[in-house]
A tleap script that builds the chain and sets N, CA, C and O, in Angstrom:
source leaprc.protein.ff14SB
mol = sequence {
  NMET LYS ILE ALA THR SER PHE LEU ALA ALA
  LEU LEU PHE THR SER ALA LEU GLY ALA LEU
  ASN ASN ALA LYS ALA ASP ASP GLY VAL VAL
  LEU LYS GLN GLU ASP THR ALA GLY SER TYR
  CYS HIE GLU LYS PHE PRO ALA MET SER GLY
  SER SER LEU ALA GLY ASN GLU PRO GLU LEU
  ASN PRO THR GLY ASP VAL ILE ASP PHE TYR
  GLY PRO CYS GLY GLU LYS PRO THR GLY ASN
  ASP GLN VAL GLU SER GLN ARG ILE ALA ASN
  PHE HIE HIE TYR VAL ASP SER PHE TYR ALA
  ASN CGLN
}
set mol.1.N position { 25.000 7.240 212.912 }
set mol.1.CA position { 25.643 8.285 212.139 }
set mol.1.C position { 26.479 7.696 211.005 }
set mol.1.O position { 26.530 8.259 209.912 }
set mol.2.N position { 27.141 6.551 211.268 }
set mol.2.CA position { 27.950 5.918 210.235 }
set mol.2.C position { 27.080 5.429 209.080 }
set mol.2.O position { 27.488 5.486 207.921 }
set mol.3.N position { 25.882 4.949 209.403 }
set mol.3.CA position { 24.980 4.457 208.369 }
set mol.3.C position { 24.540 5.613 207.479 }
set mol.3.O position { 24.493 5.469 206.257 }
set mol.4.N position { 24.221 6.748 208.072 }
set mol.4.CA position { 23.794 7.911 207.294 }
set mol.4.C position { 24.923 8.402 206.386 }
set mol.4.O position { 24.676 8.762 205.235 }
set mol.5.N position { 26.148 8.419 206.889 }
set mol.5.CA position { 27.291 8.850 206.088 }
set mol.5.C position { 27.525 7.887 204.928 }
set mol.5.O position { 27.776 8.315 203.801 }
set mol.6.N position { 27.443 6.583 205.206 }
set mol.6.CA position { 27.620 5.584 204.152 }
set mol.6.C position { 26.525 5.704 203.101 }
set mol.6.O position { 26.799 5.606 201.904 }
set mol.7.N position { 25.296 5.915 203.537 }
set mol.7.CA position { 24.186 6.058 202.606 }
set mol.7.C position { 24.381 7.295 201.731 }
set mol.7.O position { 24.153 7.228 200.523 }
set mol.8.N position { 24.790 8.400 202.301 }
set mol.8.CA position { 25.021 9.629 201.554 }
set mol.8.C position { 26.158 9.445 200.541 }
set mol.8.O position { 26.062 9.913 199.406 }
set mol.9.N position { 27.221 8.771 200.949 }
set mol.9.CA position { 28.345 8.531 200.044 }
set mol.9.C position { 27.910 7.642 198.871 }
set mol.9.O position { 28.296 7.889 197.728 }
set mol.10.N position { 27.115 6.619 199.151 }
set mol.10.CA position { 26.627 5.732 198.090 }
set mol.10.C position { 25.712 6.483 197.132 }
set mol.10.O position { 25.778 6.283 195.919 }
set mol.11.N position { 24.866 7.336 197.671 }
set mol.11.CA position { 23.959 8.120 196.837 }
set mol.11.C position { 24.731 9.081 195.937 }
set mol.11.O position { 24.410 9.227 194.758 }
set mol.12.N position { 25.737 9.727 196.488 }
set mol.12.CA position { 26.573 10.651 195.721 }
set mol.12.C position { 27.328 9.913 194.615 }
set mol.12.O position { 27.407 10.392 193.484 }
set mol.13.N position { 27.876 8.757 194.945 }
set mol.13.CA position { 28.611 7.952 193.974 }
set mol.13.C position { 27.693 7.503 192.835 }
set mol.13.O position { 28.074 7.584 191.667 }
set mol.14.N position { 26.511 7.039 193.160 }
set mol.14.CA position { 25.553 6.577 192.152 }
set mol.14.C position { 25.123 7.711 191.234 }
set mol.14.O position { 25.034 7.527 190.020 }
set mol.15.N position { 24.856 8.878 191.800 }
set mol.15.CA position { 24.443 10.005 190.960 }
set mol.15.C position { 25.593 10.478 190.072 }
set mol.15.O position { 25.356 10.897 188.939 }
set mol.16.N position { 26.826 10.420 190.559 }
set mol.16.CA position { 27.979 10.803 189.747 }
set mol.16.C position { 28.150 9.840 188.579 }
set mol.16.O position { 28.460 10.269 187.467 }
set mol.17.N position { 27.953 8.543 188.816 }
set mol.17.CA position { 28.035 7.565 187.735 }
set mol.17.C position { 26.940 7.805 186.702 }
set mol.17.O position { 27.183 7.689 185.501 }
set mol.18.N position { 25.750 8.136 187.156 }
set mol.18.CA position { 24.648 8.417 186.236 }
set mol.18.C position { 24.944 9.623 185.373 }
set mol.18.O position { 24.653 9.609 184.177 }
set mol.19.N position { 25.508 10.655 185.943 }
set mol.19.CA position { 25.847 11.860 185.181 }
set mol.19.C position { 26.955 11.558 184.177 }
set mol.19.O position { 26.909 12.034 183.043 }
set mol.20.N position { 27.946 10.775 184.584 }
set mol.20.CA position { 29.030 10.404 183.684 }
set mol.20.C position { 28.505 9.546 182.547 }
set mol.20.O position { 28.909 9.729 181.399 }
set mol.21.N position { 27.622 8.624 182.844 }
set mol.21.CA position { 27.060 7.751 181.822 }
set mol.21.C position { 26.242 8.548 180.813 }
set mol.21.O position { 26.313 8.272 179.615 }
set mol.22.N position { 25.479 9.518 181.263 }
set mol.22.CA position { 24.695 10.349 180.349 }
set mol.22.C position { 25.592 11.205 179.470 }
set mol.22.O position { 25.273 11.434 178.303 }
set mol.23.N position { 26.697 11.679 180.005 }
set mol.23.CA position { 27.613 12.494 179.219 }
set mol.23.C position { 28.251 11.659 178.110 }
set mol.23.O position { 28.446 12.164 177.005 }
set mol.24.N position { 28.576 10.411 178.375 }
set mol.24.CA position { 29.176 9.543 177.376 }
set mol.24.C position { 28.164 9.136 176.312 }
set mol.24.O position { 28.546 8.913 175.162 }
set mol.25.N position { 26.904 9.035 176.659 }
set mol.25.CA position { 25.894 8.530 175.742 }
set mol.25.C position { 25.568 9.517 174.628 }
set mol.25.O position { 24.948 9.126 173.639 }
set mol.26.N position { 25.961 10.781 174.752 }
set mol.26.CA position { 25.646 11.770 173.728 }
set mol.26.C position { 26.230 11.413 172.367 }
set mol.26.O position { 25.564 11.604 171.349 }
set mol.27.N position { 27.460 10.898 172.323 }
set mol.27.CA position { 28.063 10.556 171.040 }
set mol.27.C position { 27.918 9.079 170.709 }
set mol.27.O position { 28.490 8.614 169.723 }
set mol.28.N position { 27.174 8.337 171.504 }
set mol.28.CA position { 26.918 6.933 171.225 }
set mol.28.C position { 27.895 5.978 171.874 }
set mol.28.O position { 27.678 4.768 171.813 }
set mol.29.N position { 28.953 6.456 172.488 }
set mol.29.CA position { 29.953 5.591 173.101 }
set mol.29.C position { 29.414 5.054 174.422 }
set mol.29.O position { 28.992 5.819 175.289 }
set mol.30.N position { 29.433 3.725 174.565 }
set mol.30.CA position { 28.951 3.081 175.782 }
set mol.30.C position { 30.057 3.030 176.823 }
set mol.30.O position { 29.801 3.224 178.012 }
set mol.31.N position { 31.296 2.767 176.384 }
set mol.31.CA position { 32.438 2.656 177.288 }
set mol.31.C position { 33.644 3.301 176.628 }
set mol.31.O position { 33.869 3.118 175.432 }
set mol.32.N position { 34.417 4.050 177.391 }
set mol.32.CA position { 35.657 4.618 176.875 }
set mol.32.C position { 36.684 4.602 177.993 }
set mol.32.O position { 36.542 5.306 178.993 }
set mol.33.N position { 37.736 3.778 177.813 }
set mol.33.CA position { 38.818 3.686 178.784 }
set mol.33.C position { 40.111 4.067 178.073 }
set mol.33.O position { 40.520 3.414 177.113 }
set mol.34.N position { 40.738 5.117 178.547 }
set mol.34.CA position { 41.984 5.579 177.939 }
set mol.34.C position { 43.136 4.797 178.564 }
set mol.34.O position { 43.377 4.893 179.767 }
set mol.35.N position { 43.856 4.011 177.731 }
set mol.35.CA position { 44.955 3.193 178.229 }
set mol.35.C position { 46.219 4.014 178.452 }
set mol.35.O position { 46.828 3.946 179.519 }
set mol.36.N position { 46.604 4.774 177.464 }
set mol.36.CA position { 47.763 5.636 177.552 }
set mol.36.C position { 47.291 7.051 177.262 }
set mol.36.O position { 46.559 7.277 176.299 }
set mol.37.N position { 47.700 7.992 178.078 }
set mol.37.CA position { 47.209 9.370 177.944 }
set mol.37.C position { 47.380 9.888 176.519 }
set mol.37.O position { 48.500 9.996 176.019 }
set mol.38.N position { 46.260 10.207 175.871 }
set mol.38.CA position { 46.270 10.783 174.535 }
set mol.38.C position { 46.672 9.832 173.423 }
set mol.38.O position { 46.968 10.279 172.315 }
set mol.39.N position { 46.693 8.529 173.689 }
set mol.39.CA position { 47.175 7.593 172.693 }
set mol.39.C position { 46.089 6.609 172.251 }
set mol.39.O position { 45.405 6.843 171.254 }
set mol.40.N position { 45.934 5.525 172.982 }
set mol.40.CA position { 44.979 4.492 172.615 }
set mol.40.C position { 43.889 4.345 173.661 }
set mol.40.O position { 44.112 4.550 174.854 }
set mol.41.N position { 42.695 3.982 173.179 }
set mol.41.CA position { 41.538 3.809 174.050 }
set mol.41.C position { 40.846 2.484 173.743 }
set mol.41.O position { 40.923 1.960 172.632 }
set mol.42.N position { 40.177 1.969 174.748 }
set mol.42.CA position { 39.276 0.830 174.581 }
set mol.42.C position { 37.873 1.407 174.627 }
set mol.42.O position { 37.471 1.992 175.633 }
set mol.43.N position { 37.114 1.243 173.529 }
set mol.43.CA position { 35.773 1.809 173.442 }
set mol.43.C position { 34.776 0.731 173.053 }
set mol.43.O position { 35.113 -0.229 172.361 }
set mol.44.N position { 33.561 0.904 173.505 }
set mol.44.CA position { 32.447 0.062 173.077 }
set mol.44.C position { 31.327 0.990 172.665 }
set mol.44.O position { 30.970 1.914 173.397 }
set mol.45.N position { 30.767 0.738 171.474 }
set mol.45.CA position { 29.657 1.542 170.987 }
set mol.45.C position { 28.772 0.680 170.102 }
set mol.45.O position { 29.225 -0.337 169.576 }
set mol.46.N position { 27.505 1.077 169.929 }
set mol.46.CA position { 26.591 0.284 169.110 }
set mol.46.C position { 27.016 0.262 167.649 }
set mol.46.O position { 27.568 1.233 167.132 }
set mol.47.N position { 26.751 -0.859 166.996 }
set mol.47.CA position { 27.007 -0.963 165.558 }
set mol.47.C position { 25.967 -0.134 164.808 }
set mol.47.O position { 24.917 0.212 165.348 }
set mol.48.N position { 26.282 0.171 163.567 }
set mol.48.CA position { 25.338 0.907 162.729 }
set mol.48.C position { 24.307 -0.065 162.157 }
set mol.48.O position { 24.595 -1.245 161.957 }
set mol.49.N position { 23.119 0.438 161.899 }
set mol.49.CA position { 22.097 -0.415 161.298 }
set mol.49.C position { 22.500 -0.727 159.857 }
set mol.49.O position { 23.043 0.129 159.159 }
set mol.50.N position { 22.233 -1.945 159.423 }
set mol.50.CA position { 22.620 -2.391 158.090 }
set mol.50.C position { 22.009 -1.548 156.991 }
set mol.50.O position { 22.655 -1.291 155.976 }
set mol.51.N position { 20.775 -1.114 157.180 }
set mol.51.CA position { 20.116 -0.312 156.144 }
set mol.51.C position { 20.737 1.073 156.012 }
set mol.51.O position { 20.739 1.643 154.921 }
set mol.52.N position { 21.262 1.622 157.098 }
set mol.52.CA position { 21.847 2.960 157.018 }
set mol.52.C position { 23.277 2.939 156.476 }
set mol.52.O position { 23.800 3.980 156.079 }
set mol.53.N position { 23.921 1.749 156.455 }
set mol.53.CA position { 25.283 1.656 155.931 }
set mol.53.C position { 25.337 1.917 154.427 }
set mol.53.O position { 26.376 2.321 153.905 }
set mol.54.N position { 24.232 1.689 153.735 }
set mol.54.CA position { 24.208 1.903 152.289 }
set mol.54.C position { 24.152 3.386 151.938 }
set mol.54.O position { 24.571 3.773 150.847 }
set mol.55.N position { 23.648 4.213 152.831 }
set mol.55.CA position { 23.507 5.635 152.555 }
set mol.55.C position { 24.724 6.442 152.970 }
set mol.55.O position { 25.754 5.891 153.358 }
set mol.56.N position { 24.586 7.747 152.882 }
set mol.56.CA position { 25.678 8.651 153.241 }
set mol.56.C position { 25.648 9.093 154.695 }
set mol.56.O position { 26.619 9.676 155.178 }
set mol.57.N position { 24.562 8.830 155.401 }
set mol.57.CA position { 24.446 9.224 156.796 }
set mol.57.C position { 24.105 8.012 157.658 }
set mol.57.O position { 22.941 7.810 158.006 }
set mol.58.N position { 25.114 7.197 158.006 }
set mol.58.CA position { 24.849 5.998 158.806 }
set mol.58.C position { 24.385 6.360 160.217 }
set mol.58.O position { 24.800 7.374 160.779 }
set mol.59.N position { 23.526 5.521 160.775 }
set mol.59.CA position { 22.984 5.750 162.113 }
set mol.59.C position { 23.306 4.560 163.010 }
set mol.59.O position { 23.326 3.415 162.560 }
set mol.60.N position { 23.555 4.847 164.275 }
set mol.60.CA position { 23.810 3.787 165.243 }
set mol.60.C position { 22.520 3.072 165.578 }
set mol.60.O position { 21.455 3.686 165.647 }
set mol.61.N position { 22.622 1.769 165.787 }
set mol.61.CA position { 21.480 0.951 166.162 }
set mol.61.C position { 21.640 0.581 167.641 }
set mol.61.O position { 22.368 -0.361 167.955 }
set mol.62.N position { 20.978 1.301 168.555 }
set mol.62.CA position { 21.199 1.073 169.985 }
set mol.62.C position { 20.728 -0.291 170.484 }
set mol.62.O position { 21.101 -0.698 171.585 }
set mol.63.N position { 19.921 -1.004 169.708 }
set mol.63.CA position { 19.430 -2.307 170.152 }
set mol.63.C position { 20.156 -3.460 169.478 }
set mol.63.O position { 19.825 -4.619 169.728 }
set mol.64.N position { 21.128 -3.176 168.636 }
set mol.64.CA position { 21.832 -4.219 167.892 }
set mol.64.C position { 23.142 -4.629 168.537 }
set mol.64.O position { 23.296 -4.576 169.757 }
set mol.65.N position { 24.081 -5.038 167.699 }
set mol.65.CA position { 25.397 -5.482 168.147 }
set mol.65.C position { 26.191 -4.326 168.744 }
set mol.65.O position { 25.892 -3.155 168.511 }
set mol.66.N position { 27.214 -4.688 169.522 }
set mol.66.CA position { 28.105 -3.702 170.125 }
set mol.66.C position { 29.501 -3.912 169.559 }
set mol.66.O position { 30.005 -5.035 169.547 }
set mol.67.N position { 30.126 -2.844 169.092 }
set mol.67.CA position { 31.489 -2.890 168.570 }
set mol.67.C position { 32.453 -2.719 169.734 }
set mol.67.O position { 32.332 -1.779 170.520 }
set mol.68.N position { 33.414 -3.638 169.839 }
set mol.68.CA position { 34.457 -3.581 170.854 }
set mol.68.C position { 35.724 -3.109 170.147 }
set mol.68.O position { 36.372 -3.892 169.452 }
set mol.69.N position { 36.080 -1.843 170.316 }
set mol.69.CA position { 37.136 -1.190 169.547 }
set mol.69.C position { 38.324 -0.862 170.434 }
set mol.69.O position { 38.157 -0.388 171.558 }
set mol.70.N position { 39.540 -1.117 169.919 }
set mol.70.CA position { 40.765 -0.697 170.581 }
set mol.70.C position { 41.603 0.026 169.544 }
set mol.70.O position { 42.019 -0.565 168.547 }
set mol.71.N position { 41.848 1.303 169.781 }
set mol.71.CA position { 42.615 2.087 168.822 }
set mol.71.C position { 42.714 3.533 169.266 }
set mol.71.O position { 42.623 3.822 170.460 }
set mol.72.N position { 42.901 4.457 168.314 }
set mol.72.CA position { 43.062 5.870 168.662 }
set mol.72.C position { 41.855 6.418 169.422 }
set mol.72.O position { 40.715 6.050 169.140 }
set mol.73.N position { 42.115 7.293 170.379 }
set mol.73.CA position { 41.044 7.852 171.214 }
set mol.73.C position { 40.096 8.748 170.428 }
set mol.73.O position { 38.975 8.978 170.884 }
set mol.74.N position { 40.490 9.256 169.286 }
set mol.74.CA position { 39.646 10.148 168.511 }
set mol.74.C position { 38.658 9.433 167.597 }
set mol.74.O position { 37.982 10.089 166.804 }
set mol.75.N position { 38.556 8.112 167.682 }
set mol.75.CA position { 37.655 7.363 166.799 }
set mol.75.C position { 36.208 7.719 167.075 }
set mol.75.O position { 35.788 7.796 168.229 }
set mol.76.N position { 35.445 7.935 166.009 }
set mol.76.CA position { 34.026 8.253 166.137 }
set mol.76.C position { 33.215 7.026 165.731 }
set mol.76.O position { 33.576 6.353 164.766 }
set mol.77.N position { 32.133 6.717 166.440 }
set mol.77.CA position { 31.324 5.542 166.105 }
set mol.77.C position { 30.748 5.578 164.702 }
set mol.77.O position { 30.466 4.525 164.131 }
set mol.78.N position { 30.563 6.769 164.127 }
set mol.78.CA position { 30.050 6.871 162.758 }
set mol.78.C position { 31.086 7.475 161.815 }
set mol.78.O position { 30.734 8.018 160.768 }
set mol.79.N position { 32.356 7.383 162.183 }
set mol.79.CA position { 33.433 7.904 161.345 }
set mol.79.C position { 33.655 7.044 160.111 }
set mol.79.O position { 33.133 5.932 160.028 }
set mol.80.N position { 34.421 7.545 159.156 }
set mol.80.CA position { 34.648 6.851 157.885 }
set mol.80.C position { 35.264 5.467 158.072 }
set mol.80.O position { 34.877 4.526 157.379 }
set mol.81.N position { 36.215 5.328 158.995 }
set mol.81.CA position { 36.850 4.025 159.229 }
set mol.81.C position { 35.834 3.003 159.724 }
set mol.81.O position { 35.823 1.859 159.269 }
set mol.82.N position { 34.983 3.419 160.654 }
set mol.82.CA position { 33.976 2.507 161.189 }
set mol.82.C position { 32.939 2.137 160.134 }
set mol.82.O position { 32.508 0.987 160.059 }
set mol.83.N position { 32.542 3.107 159.324 }
set mol.83.CA position { 31.564 2.835 158.263 }
set mol.83.C position { 32.128 1.790 157.312 }
set mol.83.O position { 31.446 0.823 156.972 }
set mol.84.N position { 33.360 1.980 156.885 }
set mol.84.CA position { 33.973 1.051 155.928 }
set mol.84.C position { 34.119 -0.348 156.519 }
set mol.84.O position { 33.771 -1.329 155.862 }
set mol.85.N position { 34.623 -0.458 157.737 }
set mol.85.CA position { 34.811 -1.787 158.333 }
set mol.85.C position { 33.472 -2.475 158.593 }
set mol.85.O position { 33.377 -3.695 158.459 }
set mol.86.N position { 32.441 -1.724 158.960 }
set mol.86.CA position { 31.136 -2.341 159.193 }
set mol.86.C position { 30.451 -2.713 157.880 }
set mol.86.O position { 29.687 -3.677 157.837 }
set mol.87.N position { 30.710 -1.967 156.817 }
set mol.87.CA position { 30.192 -2.351 155.493 }
set mol.87.C position { 30.804 -3.675 155.060 }
set mol.87.O position { 30.106 -4.551 154.549 }
set mol.88.N position { 32.104 -3.817 155.265 }
set mol.88.CA position { 32.790 -5.064 154.903 }
set mol.88.C position { 32.257 -6.221 155.742 }
set mol.88.O position { 31.978 -7.294 155.206 }
set mol.89.N position { 32.111 -6.018 157.044 }
set mol.89.CA position { 31.589 -7.073 157.918 }
set mol.89.C position { 30.160 -7.448 157.533 }
set mol.89.O position { 29.799 -8.625 157.550 }
set mol.90.N position { 29.352 -6.457 157.190 }
set mol.90.CA position { 27.976 -6.706 156.778 }
set mol.90.C position { 27.945 -7.509 155.477 }
set mol.90.O position { 27.115 -8.405 155.327 }
set mol.91.N position { 28.837 -7.199 154.539 }
set mol.91.CA position { 28.915 -7.926 153.277 }
set mol.91.C position { 29.307 -9.380 153.523 }
set mol.91.O position { 28.703 -10.291 152.958 }
set mol.92.N position { 30.323 -9.598 154.370 }
set mol.92.CA position { 30.758 -10.970 154.666 }
set mol.92.C position { 29.648 -11.770 155.344 }
set mol.92.O position { 29.482 -12.959 155.070 }
set mol.93.N position { 28.901 -11.130 156.214 }
set mol.93.CA position { 27.774 -11.801 156.869 }
set mol.93.C position { 26.733 -12.211 155.836 }
set mol.93.O position { 26.187 -13.312 155.903 }
set mol.94.N position { 26.457 -11.329 154.883 }
set mol.94.CA position { 25.487 -11.618 153.830 }
set mol.94.C position { 25.962 -12.793 152.969 }
set mol.94.O position { 25.183 -13.700 152.675 }
set mol.95.N position { 27.238 -12.779 152.563 }
set mol.95.CA position { 27.785 -13.844 151.718 }
set mol.95.C position { 27.771 -15.176 152.465 }
set mol.95.O position { 27.397 -16.203 151.900 }
set mol.96.N position { 28.179 -15.159 153.735 }
set mol.96.CA position { 28.193 -16.403 154.518 }
set mol.96.C position { 26.794 -16.974 154.654 }
set mol.96.O position { 26.610 -18.184 154.525 }
set mol.97.N position { 25.800 -16.126 154.915 }
set mol.97.CA position { 24.441 -16.630 155.050 }
set mol.97.C position { 23.889 -17.114 153.716 }
set mol.97.O position { 23.070 -18.033 153.691 }
set mol.98.N position { 24.322 -16.516 152.602 }
set mol.98.CA position { 23.882 -16.955 151.277 }
set mol.98.C position { 24.382 -18.373 150.997 }
set mol.98.O position { 23.613 -19.229 150.560 }
set mol.99.N position { 25.672 -18.620 151.249 }
set mol.99.CA position { 26.235 -19.937 150.982 }
set mol.99.C position { 25.770 -20.988 151.993 }
set mol.99.O position { 25.749 -22.177 151.677 }
set mol.100.N position { 25.407 -20.573 153.177 }
set mol.100.CA position { 24.900 -21.518 154.167 }
set mol.100.C position { 23.537 -22.053 153.759 }
set mol.100.O position { 23.169 -23.162 154.145 }
set mol.101.N position { 22.786 -21.285 152.988 }
set mol.101.CA position { 21.456 -21.697 152.563 }
set mol.101.C position { 21.462 -22.456 151.236 }
set mol.101.O position { 20.393 -22.832 150.755 }
set mol.102.N position { 22.612 -22.691 150.634 }
set mol.102.CA position { 22.706 -23.418 149.360 }
set mol.102.C position { 22.643 -24.912 149.554 }
set mol.102.O position { 22.708 -25.664 148.582 }
savepdb mol mol.pdb
quit
């Protein structure tokens, strides 16, 4: 009886984690941990694809790099702040690779 109860509890826990993970994946956020209620969060989400950063509608690249963000809980993975910082990082990467090949 103890084995059946343990198995049922494990199954319930696993399905709850799966449902929570699917709910978080809708906006692209892989991890969201709220440190202080309503204040700062630790989030991880996919970086935007380099080609979409040039346009007005950037898209997340689920197979690329992961952004490790610590800041306000309302941050959006494709928000203006993220677009600007990733454009700058993409530019620096391009410049560094250009000079490395000289």
